[in-house]
N, C-alpha and C positions, 0 to 999 in steps of 0.2 A: 807359370803364367808370365806374360810380358806387361805386368802392371806393377809399378813401384812408385814410392814417394821419395821426395828429396826435400830436406829442410833448408831453405835458402837463408833465412835469418829468423830472429825471434818472432817476427810478425807474419812471415810469408812462407808458405809451403808449396811444393809443386807435385802434381800427380800426373804420371804419364799413362796415356791410353794408347799403347803401341802394340798392335796385334789384331787378331780376329776376335770379334765379339761373340761370346756364347754364354751359356749358363754356368757350366762347371769349370771352365778354364782348361789348363793343360799347356803343353809346350807351344809357345808362340801364340797363345790365345788370351783374351781379356775376359775374366770371369766377372759377371755382373755382381755376384755375391761378394767377391773380394773388393770390387770398386765401391759398392755401396757401404761396405764395412769401413773402408779407409775414409770415405767422405764423412761418415758419422764421427770418426775420431778427429779428423783434420778440422772440420767445421766448428767443433767445440774448442779447438786449441789455437787456431790461427786466425788473424783478422783478414789476411789476404790469401787467396788460393788461386794458383795458376794451374790450368789443366791443358796439357799439350797432347794433341791427337795426331796419330799416324796409323791409320787403320783402313783396311780394305772393306770393312763392314762385317756382316755376320748375321746372327739370328735377330729377328725383329723384336721379340718380346724382352729378352735380356737388354737389348739396346734401349727400349722404352723405359725399363726400370732404371737404367743409368741416367737417361734423360730426366726423369722425374726427380731422382736423387739430387742432381746438380741444381735443378730449379728450386728445390727446397732449402738449399744452403743459405745460411745467414751471412757467411763470409763474403767479402768483396771478390767475386769470381771473375777471372778473365780466361777465355779459351783461346788457345793458339793452335792453328792448323799448320803443322810443320811439314807434312808430306802429303798424304792422301787422307781425305775424309770422304769415303765412298759409301754409298748405300745407307745403311742404318748409322754408320759413323758420322756421315754428313748430317743426319737428323739430330744426333746427339749434340753436334756443334751448334745447332739452332735452338738452344734451350733457354732463350730469353735472357742471355747474359752477353757481355761484351765479347766480340769475336774478332781476333786479328789473324791474318793469314799471310803466309810467306808467298813471295812471287814465284817461288819454285813449286808451290803446292797446287793441288787440284781438289775440287769438290765434284763428286759424281752423284747424279740423281737418276733414278730409273724406277721401273715398276717393281712392286713386291713380287718375289719369286717363291714358289713352294710347290709341293706335290703330295700325292697320296696314292694308295692302292686300294681299290674297292669297286663297288658298283657305280652306276650312274648317279645315284643319290649322294653317295660319298663324294664324287667328283663335283657335283653341284654345290655341296656344302663347302668344299674347299674353295671353289670360285667365289662364293659369297664371303668367305673369310678373307680372301685376298683383296676383294673389292672394299671390304670394310676397313682393312688396314691401310689401303691406299687413300681412302677418305680421311683417315686420321692423319696420315703423313702429309697429305695435301693441305690439310688445315694448318699443320705446324709450319710448313714452308710458306704458306700464304701470309702468316703473321709477320714474317720477316721481309718479304719482297713486295707487299702491297697488292698482290694479285688475289683474285678469289680462288678458293679451293678448286673449283671447276676449271679455271684457266690454268692453274698449276698442273692439274692432271692431264689436260689436253696437250700441254706443251712438253711435259717431262715424263709422263707415264704412257708412252706410245710404243713400248716394246724395245726402245733403244737406250743405250747408255749415254748420258749427257755429261760431258766433262767440262767443267768451268774453270777458267784461269782466275787468278786473284783479282785482276782488274774487272773481269766480267761479274764475279761474285760481288765485288764492291759496288759496281754500277747497279746491280739488282737489289742491293740492300741486304744480302745474305751475310756479309761481314761488315765490320765497322772500320777497319783499317788494314793496310798492308804494312807489315812491320819491317820489311827490308827493301824499301823502294829503290835503293841505290843499285840493286843487282837486277840483272835481266834473267829471264827464263830461257834456258838453253832450248833451241829448236830441236825437235825430234826426240825429246826425252820420253822414255817409256815409263809406265807405272813402276816397274821394278827399279829403274834408275832413280826416280824421285824418292821412292821408299828408302833406298840405300843412302842417298845423299843426306836425307834429313835424319836418319838414324845415326849417322856419323857426325852430322853437323851440330846436333843438339849440345854435345859436351863442350865443343869449342865456343858455342854461343853463350853458354852459362858461365864460362870462365873469363869472358871479356869484362874488364873493369868498366864500370859506368862512370862517366865524367859528368859532374853537375853542369859543366859548360856546354854539353852536347844535348841537353834536353830539348825535345822537339814538340810540335803540336800534338803528335800522336801520344807522347808521354803524358802531356797534360790531360788529354782526353781519356786516359785510363782512370783518372780521378772523377768520380760521379758528377761533381759540381761543374766540371769543365767539359763533360761529354758532348754537349750541344754547341760548343764553340765552333764557328764556321772557319775561322782563321786565327793567325797569331795575334792580330790586333784585338780581336774579341777576348782571347785568352788573357792578354796583358791588361785589358780593361777590367776583366773580372778579378785579376790579381790585385789591381789597384783598389777595387771595391773591398776585396777581402782584407787588404792591409788597413784600409780606413776603418773597417769594422773592428779589426784587431786593436787599432789605436783607441777607438771609442770604448772598446771593452776594457782596455787597460785604464783609461780615464775613469770609467765607472767603478772599476775595482779600487782605484785609489780613493775616490770619493766615498765609496762604501766603507773602506778601512777607517777613513777619518771620522765618518758618522758613528761607526762602532766605538771608536776611541772616545768621542765626545759623549756618547750614550753611556759608556762605562763610567766616565767621570761624574756625570749627573746622577747616575744610579748610586754611586758611592756617597755622594753628598746627601742625597735623600735618605739613605740608610743611616748616615751619621746623625742627621737632624732628628730622625725618628728615634734613634737610640737615646739621644740627649733628652727628648721630650718624655720618654718613658722613665729615664733615670730621675728626672726632676719630679715627676708625679709620685714615684715610689718614695723618694727621699722626703717629700712633704708629708706623705702619709706616715712615715716613721717618726718625723719630727712632732706631729700633733697627736701621736699615740694611737692612730687608727690601726696600725700593724706593728709587729715587732721587727727588729732588725733581721731576725732569722727567717722572716717571711718575704724578704725582698726579692729573692730569685723567683719564688712562686708567682708573685704578682707581676714581675717583669715578663715572665713567660706568658701570663694571662693577657697582658697588654699587647705583647707582640702578636699573639694569635688573633685578638679582636679588641682593638684599642677602645672603641666606643663603648661596648658592653663592659669591658674591663674597668673603665673609668666610672661607669654607673655603679658597678659593684663596690668599687673602692670608696666612692663618695658616700655610699649608704652606710658605711661603718661608723660607729659612734666614736667620737674623740674621747680619750681618757683624760681625767683631771689629775694632772701631775702635782705632787706635793710641793716641788720646788717652785712651780708657777704660783701656787696659792700663797706661799710664804713671801714670795717676792713682791706680790701685788695684793695686799689685804684689802678687802672691800667690805665695809660694815653693811649689815643688812638693815636698811632704814626702816623697814616695815615690821621688824621683829617686835615681840611683846616687851622685851627688855627696853628697847629704844622708846617705845610708847610710854612706859611707866616713868622713865627718866624725864621725858619731855613734860609730862603732867606735873611732876615734882618741881621742875624748874619754873614752870609757869605759875604754880601756886605761890612759891616764895617770892617771885618777882612782883606779885600784886599785893603783898602785905605792906 
């Protein structure tokens, strides 16, 4: 088959659709099965995907399968028409992605063709199928050029081949840009000439080093956010807004880092104060005999888990009467029987 991929860098891959479109592939043909398989792999592995087309067309249904596979890609897809995008290959190019076209290239639109062998009912069924396919393709083309499907069919499905140059396709809205505007299209070029030119030209195009100083509006418009910029002034203005947003984002990031640091300091201070409060409560409980020294860790963990209820439980414990405290601070019991007898004796002798 004439379908292969090329890895341009770690973010970008390129897929070539060079050849005739059909279902099974073969020498010089594009297999829809192989293309869809490659797209499934590339779309999950690369952020950007370039699809380059040089095809005279082929079978409609395999082409529609490729068309739908490209539409479903999550990657940032850009389609380049390098030589010919004729018939169903031109429809593939119009799959709601950014399209760039060479001045050397051509897009060709025409009726759907097909045939069958059978009776008159078989022939009528074939005509209905061809008309249905033309309705579908007319709708696809109308989404790009702003015409109604009926207008598209009236203008381009009239039994003739309609070859569009790059500037004509750009004016219609079928493509978004011409990627080699500095070159002119040779007069009198045949389809075979164009096909051969771009098959050979692709390799030299890929090998050209890109200079940052040569970036043009077309390069900016490859980036989705710049796609609608009308001129360089609009692109530069958007660049200024982007830079301002980047500066603001940097400022917010700095402020966020400062707040995180201050929050960390306050959190550490609060944790230290909480630890000191718990230590004080436990040490007081040990000092007045409510708990033993061996129970300190248990009550510290209890207070850490629930300080309020832990303190309630700690305060409910009875204080122990320590012998050293009693000996150091003797307190006579004034209301004891012994003290009352002694008082009566003293009073009796004082009144004699």
